[in-house]
C-alpha positions as CSV (number, residue, x, y, z in Angstrom):
1,M,106.3,76.3,99.8
2,S,105.7,77.5,96.2
3,T,106.8,75.5,93.1
4,S,109.6,77.9,92.3
5,L,111.1,77.5,95.8
6,K,110.9,73.7,95.5
7,T,112.6,73.8,92.2
8,N,115.4,76.1,93.4
9,S,116.0,73.9,96.5
10,K,116.5,70.8,94.3
11,R,118.6,72.8,91.8
12,Y,121.1,74.2,94.3
13,S,121.2,71.3,96.8
14,R,122.6,67.8,96.6
15,E,119.9,65.4,95.2
16,L,120.9,62.0,96.8
17,S,118.6,60.1,94.5
18,R,120.9,60.8,91.6
19,Y,123.8,58.9,93.1
20,P,124.4,55.2,93.3
21,H,123.3,53.4,96.5
22,Y,126.9,53.1,97.9
23,I,127.6,56.8,97.5
24,R,124.1,57.7,98.9
25,K,124.9,55.6,101.9
26,M,128.2,57.5,102.5
27,F,126.4,60.8,102.4
28,E,123.8,59.6,104.9
29,Q,126.5,58.4,107.3
30,M,128.2,61.8,107.0
31,Q,124.9,63.5,107.8
32,E,124.4,61.3,110.9
33,R,127.9,62.0,112.2
34,S,127.3,65.8,111.8
35,Q,124.3,65.6,114.1
36,I,124.3,65.4,117.9
37,P,123.3,61.9,119.3
38,A,120.0,63.3,120.6
39,F,118.7,64.0,117.2
40,R,120.0,60.9,115.4
41,S,117.1,58.7,114.2
42,E,117.3,54.9,114.6
43,Y,115.5,54.5,111.3
44,H,116.9,55.4,107.9
45,Q,115.2,58.0,105.9
46,V,113.0,56.8,103.1
47,E,113.5,58.1,99.6
48,E,111.2,60.8,98.3
49,K,109.3,58.6,95.9
50,E,108.7,55.9,98.6
51,R,107.3,58.2,101.3
52,Y,103.7,58.0,102.2
53,K,101.5,60.8,100.9
54,S,97.9,59.8,100.9
55,P,95.7,58.9,103.9
56,Q,95.2,55.4,102.5
57,Q,99.0,54.8,102.9
58,W,99.2,56.1,106.4
59,T,95.9,54.5,107.6
60,V,96.0,56.8,110.6
61,Q,96.1,60.6,111.3
62,P,97.1,62.7,114.3
63,G,94.3,62.4,116.9
64,D,93.4,58.7,116.1
65,T,93.0,56.3,118.9
66,V,95.1,53.2,118.2
67,M,96.3,50.0,119.9
68,L,99.9,48.9,119.8
69,T,100.6,45.3,118.6
70,R,104.3,45.1,119.0
71,G,107.0,45.9,121.6
72,K,107.0,46.4,125.3
73,Y,103.6,48.2,125.3
74,S,101.8,45.7,123.1
75,G,98.0,45.8,123.8
76,T,98.1,49.4,125.1
77,I,95.5,51.9,123.7
78,T,97.1,55.2,123.0
79,K,96.7,58.2,120.7
80,V,98.6,59.3,117.6
81,I,100.5,62.6,118.1
82,A,102.3,63.3,114.8
83,L,103.5,61.8,111.6
84,Q,107.3,61.4,110.8
85,K,107.2,61.7,107.0
86,E,110.9,61.1,106.6
87,T,110.7,57.5,107.9
88,N,107.0,56.6,107.2
89,R,106.4,56.3,111.0
90,V,104.2,57.9,113.6
91,F,104.6,59.2,117.1
92,V,102.2,58.0,119.8
93,E,101.7,59.1,123.4
94,N,102.5,55.9,125.3
95,S,105.4,54.0,123.6
96,E,108.9,52.9,124.1
97,T,111.5,55.6,124.7
98,K,115.2,56.0,124.7
99,R,117.3,58.2,127.1
100,V,119.2,60.9,125.3
101,V,121.3,63.9,126.3
102,V,120.1,67.2,125.0
103,P,122.3,70.4,125.0
104,K,120.8,73.3,127.0
105,Q,120.3,75.4,123.9
106,Y,117.8,72.8,122.7
107,W,115.8,72.6,125.9
108,Q,112.0,72.8,125.7
109,P,109.9,75.1,128.0
110,G,109.8,73.5,131.4
111,Q,112.7,71.2,130.9
112,T,115.1,70.9,133.9
113,S,117.5,68.1,133.0
114,H,119.9,67.3,130.2
115,I,118.6,63.7,130.1
116,I,115.1,63.1,128.6
117,D,113.1,60.1,127.5
118,Y,112.7,60.5,123.7
119,P,109.7,58.5,122.2
120,L,110.4,56.0,119.5
121,P,108.2,56.2,116.4
122,Q,106.0,53.3,115.4
123,H,105.2,51.9,112.0
124,P,101.6,52.2,110.9
125,Y,101.4,48.4,110.3
126,D,102.1,47.9,114.1
127,L,99.0,49.8,115.0
128,K,95.3,48.9,115.0
129,V,92.8,51.7,114.7
130,V,90.3,51.8,117.6
131,G,86.7,52.8,116.8
132,T,83.4,53.1,118.7
133,L,80.6,50.7,117.8
134,V,77.0,51.6,118.9
135,N,74.8,48.6,119.6
136,E,71.0,48.4,119.0
137,D,70.3,48.9,122.7
138,G,72.3,52.2,122.7
139,T,75.4,50.8,124.4
140,E,78.8,51.5,123.0
141,K,81.9,49.3,122.8
142,K,85.4,49.8,121.5
143,I,86.7,47.7,118.6
144,A,90.2,47.4,117.1
145,A,90.2,46.9,113.4
146,D,92.8,44.3,112.2
147,K,92.7,45.5,108.6
148,L,91.1,48.4,106.9
149,V,89.8,49.0,103.4
150,F,89.1,52.3,101.7
151,K,86.0,52.5,99.6
152,G,84.2,55.7,98.5
153,E,85.1,59.3,99.1
154,Y,83.4,62.3,100.7
155,W,84.3,66.0,101.1
156,D,85.7,66.6,104.6
157,E,85.1,70.1,105.7
158,D,87.8,70.0,108.4
159,Y,90.6,68.7,106.1
160,K,89.3,70.8,103.2
161,K,89.7,67.9,100.7
162,M,88.3,64.6,99.5
163,M,88.8,61.9,102.1
164,P,88.2,58.1,101.7
165,Y,85.8,56.2,103.9
166,R,87.7,54.1,106.3
167,R,86.0,50.7,106.7
168,V,86.7,47.5,108.6
169,K,87.7,44.7,106.3
170,Y,85.1,41.9,106.1
171,N,82.7,44.3,107.9
172,E,82.5,47.1,105.5
173,N,79.3,48.5,107.0
174,I,81.4,49.6,110.0
175,I,83.0,53.0,109.2
176,I,85.7,54.5,111.5
177,P,85.6,58.3,111.0
178,W,88.8,60.3,110.6
179,P,89.8,62.4,113.7
180,R,89.1,66.0,113.7
181,P,92.3,68.0,113.2
182,E,93.3,70.5,115.8
183,P,92.0,74.0,115.0
184,K,94.6,76.5,114.0
185,E,94.4,80.0,115.3
186,D,94.5,82.8,112.8
187,C,97.3,85.4,113.2
188,D,97.3,89.0,112.2
189,Y,98.4,88.1,108.6
190,S,95.7,85.4,108.0
191,T,93.1,85.9,105.3
192,S,89.5,85.1,106.0
193,Q,87.8,82.3,104.1
194,E,85.1,84.6,102.7
195,L,87.8,86.9,101.2
196,V,89.7,84.0,99.7
197,E,86.6,82.6,98.0
198,E,85.5,86.0,96.7
199,R,85.8,86.3,92.9
200,T,87.7,89.3,91.8
201,F,88.5,88.6,88.1
202,F,86.0,88.5,85.3
203,P,87.2,88.0,81.7
204,N,86.3,90.8,79.3
205,S,86.7,88.9,76.1
206,I,87.1,85.3,74.9
207,V,89.3,86.5,72.0
208,F,91.7,89.0,73.5
209,S,93.8,87.8,76.4
210,D,94.1,89.9,79.6
211,S,97.7,88.7,80.2
212,P,100.6,91.0,79.3
213,S,102.3,90.5,76.0
214,D,105.7,89.7,77.6
215,L,104.3,87.2,80.1
216,L,105.7,84.2,78.4
217,T,109.2,85.5,78.1
218,S,109.3,86.6,81.7
219,M,108.3,83.1,82.9
220,R,111.3,81.5,81.0
221,N,114.9,81.8,82.1
222,P,116.7,83.9,79.3
223,L,120.1,82.5,80.4
224,I,119.3,78.9,80.0
225,K,121.0,77.2,77.1
226,R,118.7,74.2,76.6
227,P,116.6,74.8,73.4
228,Y,112.8,74.7,73.9
229,K,110.6,72.8,71.6
230,W,108.5,76.0,70.9
231,N,111.6,78.0,69.7
232,K,110.8,77.8,66.0
233,E,112.6,79.8,63.3
234,Y,109.5,80.2,61.2
235,L,105.7,80.3,61.5
236,T,103.3,78.3,59.3
237,K,100.1,79.7,58.0
238,S,98.1,77.7,60.5
239,D,100.3,79.2,63.3
240,V,99.8,82.7,62.0
241,K,96.0,82.1,61.8
242,R,95.9,81.0,65.5
243,L,98.0,83.9,66.7
244,V,96.1,86.7,64.9
245,P,92.7,87.4,66.4
246,P,89.8,87.5,64.0
247,S,88.2,90.9,63.1
248,M,84.8,91.2,64.7
249,P,82.1,92.4,62.3
250,L,80.3,95.7,63.4
251,S,77.0,97.0,62.2
252,E,76.5,100.4,60.4
253,S,74.8,101.9,63.5
254,K,77.7,100.9,65.8
255,L,80.3,102.3,63.3
256,A,78.3,105.6,63.1
257,G,78.1,105.8,66.9
258,R,81.9,105.3,67.2
259,E,82.4,108.1,64.6
260,E,80.1,110.5,66.5
261,R,81.8,109.9,69.8
262,K,85.2,110.5,68.2
263,Q,83.9,113.8,66.8
264,I,82.6,114.8,70.2
265,R,86.0,114.0,71.8
266,D,87.8,116.0,69.2
267,S,85.5,119.0,69.6
268,I,86.2,119.4,73.3
269,P,88.9,122.1,73.8
270,T,92.1,121.1,75.5
271,E,93.2,124.7,76.4
272,P,91.1,127.7,77.6
273,S,90.2,130.4,75.1
274,T,91.2,134.1,75.3
275,E,87.6,135.1,76.2
276,T,87.6,132.6,79.1
277,I,91.0,133.9,80.4
278,D,89.8,137.6,80.3
279,L,86.5,136.7,82.0
280,V,88.2,134.9,84.9
281,G,90.9,137.6,85.2
282,D,88.2,140.4,85.4
283,K,86.3,138.5,88.2
284,V,89.5,137.9,90.2
285,A,90.6,141.6,89.8
286,A,87.2,142.8,91.0
287,Y,87.3,140.5,94.0
288,L,90.8,141.7,95.0
289,N,90.0,145.4,94.6
290,N,87.0,145.1,97.0
291,I,89.1,143.7,99.9
292,T,88.8,145.9,103.0
293,N,91.0,143.9,105.5
294,P,94.4,145.7,105.6
295,H,96.3,142.6,106.6
296,L,94.9,140.6,103.7
297,A,95.4,143.4,101.3
298,K,99.1,143.7,102.4
299,Y,99.6,140.0,101.9
300,I,98.0,140.1,98.4
301,N,100.1,143.1,97.4
302,S,103.2,141.3,98.6
303,K,102.5,138.6,96.0
304,A,102.3,141.0,93.1
305,P,105.0,140.7,90.4
306,G,106.3,144.3,90.7
307,Y,106.0,144.5,94.6
308,K,109.1,145.8,96.4
309,D,109.5,145.2,100.1
310,P,110.3,148.5,102.0
311,I,112.4,146.7,104.5
312,L,114.5,145.2,101.8
313,E,114.9,148.7,100.1
314,I,116.1,150.2,103.4
315,K,118.6,147.4,103.8
316,A,119.8,148.0,100.3
317,K,120.3,151.7,100.9
318,Q,122.2,151.0,104.1
319,K,124.4,148.5,102.3
320,K,125.1,151.1,99.6
321,L,126.2,153.7,102.1
322,Y,128.4,151.2,103.9
323,D,130.1,150.2,100.6
324,E,130.6,153.9,99.8
325,K,132.3,154.6,103.2
326,V,134.5,151.5,102.7
327,R,135.6,152.7,99.3
328,E,136.4,156.2,100.7
329,N,138.4,154.8,103.5
330,R,140.4,152.6,101.1
331,E,141.2,155.7,98.9
332,R,142.2,157.7,101.9
333,N,144.5,154.9,103.1
334,K,146.1,154.7,99.7
335,I,146.9,158.4,99.6
336,T,148.2,158.4,103.2
337,S,150.5,155.4,102.4
338,Y,151.8,157.2,99.2
339,V,152.6,160.4,101.1
340,E,154.3,158.7,104.0
341,A,156.5,156.6,101.6
342,K,157.5,159.7,99.6
343,Y,158.6,161.9,102.6
344,K,160.4,158.9,104.2
345,L,162.4,158.5,101.0
346,K,163.4,162.3,101.0
347,R,164.6,162.1,104.7
348,T,166.7,159.1,103.8
349,K,168.5,160.9,101.0
350,N,169.2,164.1,103.1
351,L,170.8,161.9,105.9
352,H,173.2,160.3,103.4
353,I,174.3,163.7,102.1
């Protein structure tokens, strides 16, 4: 998770560490009541600042062989499966369990019953790390370290970080190595290590920054009302001196070279001259006039500015004749209607007389 996402999650969520202990306890009880019994932990969650983070605090890692020193399975040698960071405890293979009822929507692959035995986490102090000691004659024996000390560091290629040497207290020459983490398979979106370590940025100058000028303002929230310590109303001479880059001295030869290159750029024409246009036009006309393929010549002639399609001309003539006939028919109908109305009026008057 990126830093911005962590900040937003704290900003828009209820931070229990801000409340008194009695209110914090009330919220924890409400959270437990909202969960189903199968997922309720018997151990209270540890505050963020008290959780284990370094290998020295955990003393064990997933894959370690350990011996239980408390409970029903005391003296049993088992293996660490995972770390429960919320309670500072670890899960082991052979340990005490509790029977819980799990709804069917939370069943794991291969599960056939609602009732399962859920393993109880163990505290790291209740575990002894088991290591292998090689004798001088080549035989091996298992030892369980009562206490461990961490002295010295080395680069662990599997964990990709500096790891401390895990030594047996009072026998610091005996080193118990850390377990190898399980390899993670790369997916389609994974990036190879060679590509990640490849350097792609090289600074061009130690004076001018490659960052955008508005980078600082884009990183700050413009809507926040809390004043920043760098929001000054004026700049001192020393501030202006630090903000303005110094002018780099150039020799006479470099200045003359810059001037010459500028003159060359200015002398290059940006538009073709009349002679060039005429030359290109003559060559194109000569090529088009020498075309012998009739189909290609017909296509080229159709693209000429004054070209008129004969088919369109015929259609235009037909439309003109059709419009003339329609106009004549309309005139004839008007005359016919006028004559019929006139004689009909005369007959009507004669009948009344």
